N, C-alpha and C positions, 0 to 999 in steps of 0.2 A: 352560222357555219357549223357543220356537223362533225362528229368524230373528234371534237376538240380535246386537247389534253387537259388534265385536271390542273388545279392551281399549281403554280410554280413555286414550290417550297424548296428551293435549292436547284442548282443546275449542274450541267456536266462540266462546263468550263469556268465556273465562278468560284473556285476555291473550295468546293464542297466534296471533292473526290475523296479526301481522307475520311470525311464523315461518312460517305457512302460505303467506303471500304470497311469501316467498323460496323456500320449498320447491318450489312449482310451477314456478319458473323463468321465464325470459323467454317461452318458448312458452306456458306456462299463463296468464301475464298477458295475452298477446295474445288467447288464446281467451276470457278474461273480457271484454276490451274489445270484441271482435267480438260477443259475446253481448249486451252492453249496447247497442251500436249497432243490432243487428238487432231486439232486442225493443222499443226505442224506436220504430223504424219500424213494427213490428207493432202497437204500441199506437195509433199514428196512423191506421193503415189499418183495423184491425179494428172500431173504433168507428164509422168513417165509411163503410165499404165498402157495407153494406146500404143506408144512406141514399143513397149515390152511385148505386147501381144502381137504386134506386127513382126518383131524380131523372131517370135516363135513360129512365124509362118502363117498366121491367120489373115484372112481376107478382110477388107473393110467391113463387109456385112457381118462376118463372124465376130469382129471386134465389137461392133455395135450390139450384137446379141449378148456377148459376155458382159459388157457394161450394163446392158438392160437387166441382166440377171442380178447384178449388184443392187440395182434400184428396187427390183422386185423383192429381194430379201429384206432390204431396209423397210419397205412399205409393210410387209407382213409382220416384221418384228415390232415396228412402231405401233401399229394398230393393236397387236396382241398384248404387248407389255403395257401400253397406255390404258387398255381396258381392264387389266388386272392389277395395275400398280397400287390402287387403293386397297386391294386385298392382301397382296404379298409385301407391300411396302416399296417405296421408290428406291431405297438403298439396295435391296436385294435384286430388284429388276436391273438397276444400273450395273451391279457387279456382274450379272450374267452377260451383259452386252460386251464387257471387256474380254471375257473368256471366249465369246464367240468370235470377236475380232482376231484374237491370236490364233484360234483354230483355222479360221479362213485364210489367214496369211500363210500358214504352213502349207495348206493345199495349193494356194496360188503360186508359191515358190517352187513347188515340186510337180505340179500338174503340167501336162503337155497337150492334152486333148481338150476340145471345146466343152464337152460335158463336165469334165473335172474342173476346168477353169471357171465355168459358169456357176457350178456348185460352190466353188471357193469364194467368188465375189458375192454370191447370195448370202452365205454364212457370215462373211465379214462385213456386209453392207457397204461395200466399197463405193466411193463417190467419184464419178467422172467429172462432176462439176467442181470438185474441191470442197464444196460445202457439205455439211452433215446431211446424210440421208437415212441414218439409222435412228433408233429410238432414243439415243442419249439426249439430244437437244430438247425433245418434248418433255422428258422427265426433269431435266435440269431447269427448263423455263418454268415449269409448274412449281418446282422447289423455290426458285428465286422469287416468284410472285407471292409466295407465302412469307417471304422475309421482308419485303418492302412493298409499299403501296403508293397510290396517287402518282404525281409527276415523278417521284423518286423511282418508281418502277420503270418508267420509260428511260430514265437515266441509267438505271442498272442494266436494262437490256441493251442500251447503246454501248456501254462499256463491255458487256458480255460479247456483243457482236464485234466490237473493236479488237478485243483481245484475240478472238478467233481469226479475224482478218489479218492482223499482224503476224500471228503464228503461221497462217496459211502462206503469207508472203515469204516468210523465212523458209518455210518448207519448199516452196517453189525455187527459191534461191539455192537451197541445199541440193535440190534435184539437178539444177544446172551445174553446180560444182561437181556433183557426182558424174555428170555427163562428161565433164572435162577429163576426169580420171578414167572414165569408160573408154575414151579415145585411145588411151595408152594401155588399157588393160589387155592382158593376154587371154583371159577367160571372157568370152563374148557377153554372157548374161550376168556376170558377177555384179556389175554396177546396179542393174535393175533389182537383183535379188537382195542387195543391201538395203535398198529403199523399201522393199516389201518387209524385210526384217524390222526396220524402224516402225513400220505400221503395226506389226504384230506386237512389238514390245510396248508401244504406246497404249494398246488395249489392255495389256496386263497391268501397266502402271495405273491406268484409270481405275481398274477394279480394286487395287489396293487403296487408292484414295477414297473411292466411294465407300468402301467398307469401314473407313475411319470416321464417316459422318455420324452425327447424332441421330437418335430416333425421331427427333423433331422434323427431319427432312421427309419423313414418310407422309406427312400431311394429315388433314382431318379425316375422320371416318365418314362413310356415306350417311346422309340424313335418313331418318326412318320415315318421315312424312313425305308427301308429294308423290309425283308419278314414280312408277317402278323404274329403277335404272335399267338402261339398255346400253351395254358396252360402257358402263360407267357414267352415262349421261342421263339426265332426267329433265329438268326445267329448260335447259338450253339446247335441246336436241335440234329444233328447227333452225336456229341461227347458226349452229355449228355445221349442220348439213349444208346450208346455203354457202357458207364460207368455204367449206371443204370442196364443194363443186367448183367454185371460182378459182380457188387456189390450185386445183388440179390442172386447170387450163394453163395457168401461168407456169406451172412446173413442167407441163408437157413441152411448152415452148422453150423453157430453160434447158430441158434435156436435149433439144435439137442443137442448142449452142452450148453444150456442156464444155467446161474448160478443156477436158481431154480432147474433144473433137475440134475445138477452136485451135488448140495447139497443133493438132494434126493438120488442120486447114492451112495454118501458117507454114507448116513443114512442106506440104504438097504444093502450095501456091508460090511460096517465096524461097523454098529450099532451106529454111532455118533448121538448125540442129538442136538437140537437147541442150547443149551448152548455151545457145542463144535464147532458147525458149524460157529457160529458168529465170534469167534476169528480166525478161519481158513480163512474165506473169508475176514476178516479184513486184514490179512497178505498178501493174494494174491492181494488185491486191492492196498496195499502199494507198492507191487512190480510193479504193472502196473503204479502207479503214478510216480515212479522214471524213468520209461522208456520214459515218455513224454518229459522230459527235454533232455534226451540223443537223442531223435528223432530229435529235432530241431538242435542240433549240428551236427549230422550225415547228416542231409539233406543239411546243408550248405556246407559240404565237398563232399558228394557222390551224392546228388540230391534227389529230392522228390520221384521220382518213385523207384529208387534203394533202398532207405531207406524203402519204403513201402513193397517191395517184399522180400528183403534179410534179413529182421528181422522177417517178418511174417512167412516165410517158415519153418525155424527151430522150431519156436514155435509150429507149427502144428504137427511136429514129436514128440515133447515132450508131446503134448496132447494125442497122441495115446499111448505113453509110460506109461501114468498114468494107463491105463487099465491093464497093465502087473504087476503092483505093488501088492505084496501079502499082505502087511500090510498098515494101514492107514498113519503112519508117512512117509513112503517112497512115497506113493501116494501124500500126501500133499506137500512133498518137490519138487517132479517133477512138480506138479501143480503150485507151487510158482515160479519155474524157468520158466515155460511156460508163466506165466503172466508177468514176467519181460521182455519178448520180444513181446508178442502178441499185445500190444496196441501201439507200435511205429508207426504203419501205420495210426493211427487215426488223429493226427494233420497234418501229411504230406498229407493224403488223402483230408482233408478239405481245406488245402492251395492249393493243386494241382487243385481241382475243381474250387475254387474261382479265380484262375489265368487263367483258361481256358475260362471263360465266361465273357461277358460284365457286367458292374456294374448293369444295370437294369434287367439283367437275374438272378442275384445271388439268390434271394429268390426262384424263380421258379426252378432253377437248383438244389439248395439244397433240395427243396421240392420233386422234381422228383426223385433224387437219394436216398433221405432219405426214401421216400415212397416205392421205389423199394427194398431197403434193408429190410424194415419192411414187405413188402409183401412176399419177398423171405423167411423171417424168420417165416412166419405164420405157415407153415406146419412143421417147424423144431421141436417145442415142441411136436406136435402130434406124429411125427416119433420117437422122442427121448423117449416119454412116452411108446410107443409100444416096442421100442428096449430095454427098461429097463426090460421088462418082458421076454426077450429072454434068452435062456440058455447060450448064448455066453457072457462071462463076459466082461463088459465094451464096449459092442457093440456101444452105442451112441458115446463114445469117439473115437472109431475107424472110424466110419462113418463121424463124424464131422471133425476130423483132416484130413482125406483123401480128402474130398471134398474141404476143405480150401486150401490144397496144390495144387490141380488142379486149383483153382482160381488164386493163386499166379503166377503160370507158365503162364496161359492164359493172365493175366493182363500185365505181362512183355513182352510177345511176341507181343501183340497188340499195346502197347504204347511205346515200346523202342525207336522208331524213331520219336516220336511226340515231338516237342519242344514247350515250353511255349512261349508266346509272348515276354517276357523279354529276353529270350534266343535268339530268332530270331533277336532281335534288336541289339544283341551283336556281333560285327565283329569277336571277338575272338572265339566264339563257333558256330555261325550260319554257315551253309554250303549249297551249291547248291544241289537241289534234295531232301532235307529233308522236309517231310510234316510238316506243321504247324497245331497247334490246331486252333480252332475258333478265331475270331478277337477280343476276349475279352481283356480288359486291366487288368493288374495285380493290 
């Protein structure tokens, strides 16, 4: 079995949480807090952004364009900061991301034309999916990978993802509560502008917390020997490029079914209001949150790669099934079941990448794959917005789920024989003739 997790020296649900909390240290705890604050704000904005842009008078195609600009800005910032983080330091790069978020939020709340709104979402790296599309997660994951190793790293990423998903769920619920206030509001856009303000303030708070981290978060300096670094990568360029290409396909499909567009689909198909959409996506986010802890346990038994693929594949068939549901309670139920499986690949994917590359390449590798995912997702909302206008019911769900299934199969076929460095060092599982991943330490 390939892509198997390292030896299990402590688990997510076995009473070792307190130990893990202490192991990541003060820097790790700050990263967890900033993750929670940021994803809460993302939850507030992602559910409401499509409706806000519609209230401003934008067409579905224009809404898709503005959402795509947010993804484009996130991709550019992730690639750029990931490539230079080892030079300027992760802390400084992270502080800059919070300032950009606040600036973009101001433009988003005050802009009324498509170019200004597109510029705002690009600067703020807004996320129509609810998940992070900016450079913060790549830099944070590289920092966490330097704090813990082995199976504990998978556990740390599982909790990192869980914290974000719970915060995202609460943010979606808060958006719904704000929608109830909006019904009674005398100022039509006031409720939406409040959610945008929360998003900007979350960015500023993140900058403050990042600035308080220790110099140890910046990571090791680049090595002097070996191939000349390109965008921060040297020994692991090939495997990172291959993963980046595959991840971009998955992200493109994810962009087609971004949370903001799925929420808009439920609004158009079933007439659900923001007040109803908030609790719905709160529930689906909770389903995703529970899957993270299960992913860490499955990875220790079946391996990182197998957990990534064989939980993600059935979730995509459930996504396509949502389009066939005739009433919203059934559609919501299938979407809930889908989210219970769809995010198990997140912590395992993060741990898999960090184990494949050398420590000094982690920021660049996370940045390269993260920007590839965001770049792949850029056209997704635009395609999804156009597909919403199609006479084929649920076309975005069918397209997104089908492409994601293709990604799962391709990922497994390409990497099923690649062993992580820890596996290759194990006499019990290493074998002659098996290709190894790059020379990175786990």
